[in-house]
C-alpha positions in Angstrom: 216.2 87.6 53.9 219.2 86.2 55.0 221.1 83.5 53.2 221.7 81.1 55.5 225.0 79.4 55.8 223.4 76.0 57.2 224.0 74.2 53.4 228.0 74.8 53.8 228.4 71.4 55.8 226.5 69.6 53.0 229.3 70.4 50.5 231.9 68.3 49.3 232.7 64.5 49.1 233.9 62.9 51.8 234.8 59.1 52.9 233.3 58.5 56.2 229.7 57.8 55.7 230.7 56.2 52.3 232.6 53.7 53.4 229.1 51.6 54.0 229.2 48.5 52.7 229.9 48.3 49.1 227.6 47.0 46.3 226.8 43.6 46.2 227.4 42.7 50.1 224.2 42.6 52.0 224.7 41.7 55.8 221.6 39.7 57.3 220.1 42.4 59.1 220.1 44.8 55.8 218.7 41.8 53.6 215.6 41.2 56.1 214.7 44.9 56.2 214.3 45.3 52.7 210.4 44.7 51.1 209.4 41.3 49.3 208.3 43.0 46.6 209.5 45.1 43.4 210.4 48.6 44.6 209.5 51.5 42.1 211.1 55.0 42.7 208.4 57.3 41.6 210.2 60.7 40.0 207.5 63.4 39.5 209.5 65.0 36.6 209.3 63.9 32.6 211.3 60.9 31.4 214.8 62.2 30.1 214.9 65.7 32.2 217.5 66.7 34.5 215.9 65.0 37.6 215.1 61.8 35.9 218.8 61.2 34.7 220.2 61.2 37.9 217.3 59.1 39.3 218.2 56.7 36.9 221.3 56.4 37.6 220.7 55.7 41.3 217.9 53.6 41.0 220.4 51.0 38.2 223.2 51.7 40.8 221.2 50.9 44.0 219.6 47.9 42.4 223.2 46.0 42.1 222.7 45.4 46.5 218.9 44.5 46.9 217.0 41.7 46.4 214.7 43.6 43.5 215.4 45.7 40.8 214.0 49.4 41.3 211.9 50.3 38.7 211.6 54.2 37.4 208.3 55.2 37.4 207.8 59.0 35.7 204.3 60.5 37.3 204.2 64.0 36.4 201.0 66.5 36.6 200.3 70.1 38.6 204.0 70.3 39.0 205.3 67.6 41.1 201.9 67.0 43.0 200.8 63.9 41.4 203.9 62.0 41.3 204.1 63.0 45.1 200.9 62.3 46.3 201.4 58.7 45.0 203.8 58.3 47.1 202.2 60.2 49.8 199.1 57.7 49.6 201.2 54.8 48.8 202.0 51.6 51.0 204.4 52.2 53.9 206.8 49.2 53.4 209.7 50.7 51.3 208.2 49.5 47.6 207.4 52.8 47.2 210.0 55.7 47.3 210.2 59.3 45.8 213.4 61.1 44.4 212.0 64.8 44.4 213.8 68.0 44.5 214.1 71.4 45.7 210.2 71.8 43.9 208.8 69.7 47.2 210.3 72.6 49.4 207.3 75.0 47.8 204.3 72.7 47.1 202.5 73.8 50.3 203.1 77.7 49.2 202.3 77.1 45.6 198.8 75.1 46.1 196.7 76.1 48.8 194.8 73.0 48.6 197.5 70.3 48.3 196.6 66.6 49.1 199.5 66.1 51.1 201.5 67.4 53.6 205.2 68.3 52.5 206.6 67.3 56.2 204.3 65.6 57.7 203.5 62.8 55.2 207.4 62.1 54.3 210.1 61.0 55.7 213.9 61.8 54.6 215.8 58.6 53.7 219.3 61.3 52.0 220.1 64.3 50.3 221.6 62.9 47.0 223.6 65.9 46.1 223.2 69.7 45.3 223.4 71.5 42.0 224.3 75.4 41.7 222.7 78.1 39.7 224.7 80.6 37.0 223.8 83.8 36.1 224.1 83.6 32.4 223.4 86.6 30.1 223.3 87.5 26.1 226.4 88.5 25.2 225.4 91.8 24.4 223.8 92.5 26.9 225.8 95.7 28.4 226.5 94.3 31.7 230.1 92.5 31.8 230.2 91.8 35.6 227.4 90.9 38.4 227.9 94.6 39.9 227.3 95.9 36.5 224.0 93.8 36.2 223.5 95.0 39.6 223.7 98.7 38.9 221.5 98.1 35.5 218.6 96.7 36.5 218.7 98.6 39.6 218.5 101.6 37.7 216.0 100.5 35.4 213.8 98.8 37.2 210.8 96.3 35.7 212.6 97.2 32.2 214.5 94.2 31.8 213.1 90.2 31.8 214.2 87.0 32.7 214.1 83.5 31.2 213.1 80.4 33.5 212.4 76.6 33.0 208.6 77.3 34.5 206.8 78.6 36.7 207.9 78.2 40.3 210.8 76.0 39.3 214.1 76.1 40.4 215.2 78.7 37.8 212.2 80.6 38.6 213.0 80.3 42.6 216.5 81.0 42.5 216.2 83.9 40.5 213.8 85.4 42.1 216.3 84.5 45.5 219.1 86.2 43.6 216.8 89.4 42.7 215.9 89.1 46.3 219.3 89.2 47.8 220.8 91.9 45.6 218.5 94.3 47.3 214.9 93.7 46.0 215.9 94.3 42.2 212.9 94.0 39.7 212.9 92.0 36.5 209.7 90.6 34.6 209.6 86.6 35.0 209.1 85.0 31.7 208.8 81.2 31.8 209.3 78.5 29.0 208.3 74.9 29.1 212.4 73.8 30.2 215.6 75.2 29.8 215.8 74.1 26.2 213.3 76.3 24.6 214.7 79.1 27.2 218.1 79.5 26.2 217.4 80.0 22.9 215.8 82.8 23.7 218.6 84.2 25.7 221.0 83.8 22.8 219.5 85.3 20.1 218.8 88.3 22.9 214.9 88.6 23.1 215.5 87.8 26.8 218.7 89.1 28.6 219.1 86.6 31.2 218.5 83.4 32.6 219.9 81.8 35.8 220.0 78.5 35.2 221.1 75.0 36.6 224.8 74.7 36.3 224.2 71.3 34.7 222.8 73.0 31.5 224.0 76.4 31.7 227.6 75.6 32.0 228.0 74.2 28.5 226.6 77.7 26.8 229.4 79.6 29.2 232.4 77.4 28.0 231.3 77.7 24.2 230.9 81.4 24.9 227.5 81.5 23.9 226.5 83.3 27.0 228.5 84.8 29.3 228.3 83.8 32.9 228.2 86.5 35.8 228.3 84.4 38.6 227.5 80.8 40.5 225.7 79.9 43.4 228.5 78.1 45.3 230.3 79.2 48.6 233.6 78.7 46.8 234.2 78.5 43.1 233.3 75.6 41.6 236.1 73.1 40.4 233.7 72.6 37.1 233.8 76.4 36.5 237.0 77.9 37.8 236.4 81.0 36.0 233.4 81.9 37.2 233.1 84.0 40.4 230.9 83.2 43.1 228.0 85.9 44.3 229.8 85.9 47.3 233.2 87.2 46.4 231.4 89.6 44.3 229.9 91.3 47.0 226.7 89.0 47.8 227.4 88.3 51.3 226.2 85.0 52.5 224.8 84.1 48.7 224.3 80.3 48.2 221.5 78.4 46.8 220.9 75.3 44.8 218.6 72.7 43.2 218.9 69.5 45.4 218.1 65.8 44.9 216.6 63.8 47.9 215.1 60.5 48.4 212.2 60.3 50.7 209.3 57.4 51.4 205.5 57.4 52.9 205.4 58.7 56.5 205.1 55.5 58.9 207.8 53.5 57.0 209.3 51.3 59.5 212.6 52.8 60.4 214.7 49.4 59.5 213.9 49.7 55.7 214.6 53.8 56.6 217.8 52.8 57.2 218.2 50.2 54.7 217.5 52.4 52.0 219.7 54.7 53.4 222.6 53.0 53.2 221.8 51.8 49.7 221.8 55.6 48.8 225.2 56.3 50.4 226.6 53.1 49.2 225.4 53.8 45.6 226.8 57.0 45.7 230.2 56.0 47.0 231.1 54.1 43.7 233.6 56.3 42.1 231.7 55.8 38.4 228.7 57.0 40.0 230.2 60.1 41.6 232.0 61.0 38.4 228.6 60.7 36.7 226.7 63.0 39.2 230.0 65.5 39.3 229.2 65.7 35.4 225.6 66.8 36.0 227.3 69.6 38.1 225.8 67.8 41.5 227.7 68.0 44.3 227.9 64.9 46.7 227.2 65.7 50.6 230.4 64.3 52.4 227.5 62.8 55.1 223.6 62.4 54.6 221.3 60.6 57.3 217.8 60.6 57.3 218.0 62.7 60.2 220.5 65.5 58.3 218.2 64.9 55.4 214.7 66.1 57.1 216.5 69.0 59.1 218.1 70.3 55.3 214.1 69.8 54.0 212.4 72.0 57.0 215.5 74.6 56.5 214.7 74.6 52.8 211.3 74.9 53.0 211.8 77.9 55.9 213.6 79.7 52.7 211.4 78.9 49.9 207.9 79.4 51.0 207.8 83.1 52.4 209.4 84.1 48.8 207.3 82.5 46.9 204.2 84.5 49.2 206.0 87.5 48.9 207.0 87.1 45.0 203.7 86.0 44.2 204.4 83.0 42.8 201.4 80.7 41.6 201.1 77.2 40.4 200.0 77.1 36.7 
């Protein structure tokens, strides 16, 4: 599978679209578009996790510009299915929005009897940002570079394990994509309930590697507790300038992320979709918010619109669904 470069135009910070009305200044048209009831932001992940934290930051900042405060609701169960289905069957008036991740792009492949359609039942509003992944190995693992890693795993198919934060999650998917792109390497997947449980096993050497999201991986790379062999960005990240990209190590075109997106139920009137979009853009345009998102290793797109977010979602589904089926990944 070729790793398309379609993500490239989404990276970086820009001023164009972020020059939207600042928080607190609400044009009459925008005010008229907002629902008259409180707004709930459904996060289909546990409270306090890597998805919940930026969702709450965004909700708090958006609330400053809206007639009503946004209340975050964590609805977990069957991966992201329970919370996502709540939005799919919710009102079409903007009072319920979904804050989700790359997990949305694989629900159809993971759950054959999915109670919603991840495309037809939702209208993407804005891509909030993308978080790269970092390949970490135990310090005693023989591979010192990514090329060493590829050679060692290729010469020992099925001998080595890799950890993930859960079956079908971003870390699992990213690992399978990396192994596939590197020539169909074979490793054994060992899932955990979160990176906080998986990484100690890698540090102890019981599992040699994890391809974790940068927010949780970089502290261990910086401390020297684990060795970083590569990062999944197109160019070296300013957060980790010493970690080479996979592209510069010979994996042409390889670039992958977990991502965060705001959606509403399909059929929501366009003026409401546009108003929510303006609020998201204004929120991530605040310097303090950008700084905190950057601290979470998130790259904010230079521009995002409902149309570009929808196109990005479709491209991600086209990337991940075949991989999930080819790797025989199943929901737990």
